C-alpha positions, 0 to 999 in steps of 0.5 A: 220831327220834321220831314220833307214830303215830295208830291205830284201836281195832283197831290200824291205823295212820291216820297218823304225824307226826315230832316235829321233825327230831332224830336223837338224841331218842327215847321221847317222853312227851306232856303233852296240854293240850287237843286242839291243844296238847301238849308232848313230853319226850324222852331225848337219846342225844347224850352231849354234851347230857345234858338232857331235850329238849322240843318243842311242838305247837299243831295237834294233833301235825301240826307240832312246834317245834324241840327245846329243851333243858330245864334237867333233867339226864338221862343218856340215860334214859327220862322220863315226864311227866304232868299232875296234877288241878290242871293242873301238869306233873310228870316222873319222870326220872333226874337225873344225867349220864353223868359221874356214874359211876352215871348211873341211881342216882337217880330224881327227881320234878320239877314245872312250872307254865309248860308245861315251860319251867322245873322244880323237883325236889321228891322222889327215889323212889330215890337211892343213894350213891356209897359203895355197891359195887353199881351200882344202876339205876332206869329206864323210869318209867311213870305211870298215873292210876287211876279213884280219882284215885291216881297209880301210878309203875312203874319198873325196879328194878335190872334185877331187878323192876318197882317200884310206888309210888302216891300221890294229889293231896294228896301231890303238893301237899305237894311243891310 
């Protein structure tokens, strides 16, 4: 299950709140809209669903909605969601399922303009063919926003190194 843990600047736990009651959802990625409203996107370890899950809070994380299944395929892999400078939600995620045979061979970028209710995939950071003999894996995406407004995507590349890609708001807008 997933929890939201609040800590002080020196690392002491102030409180923690469970994000709904699911037992198969882990590693939440939060998109904060304001002080009270946020959306959590989670990987689901249940091999039947194979979708990114979503939960919403409207009281600053004290209570969360029941999990909702999004339209985004996901093979039980970590996701990272973020907001751009114009207020759109974006997600970096593996967009295949376990049935694919090589479930983490693609790392996609999608956006939403309706608080994550619907998504449109617009780019692949990585996409390898089934024709290659070596298994490729791209996992655990992480996105930061620099003080210069650029976005930085980091992810595990083939379990060998951490890959870094950076882009700006204009690049994102070109994808829409």
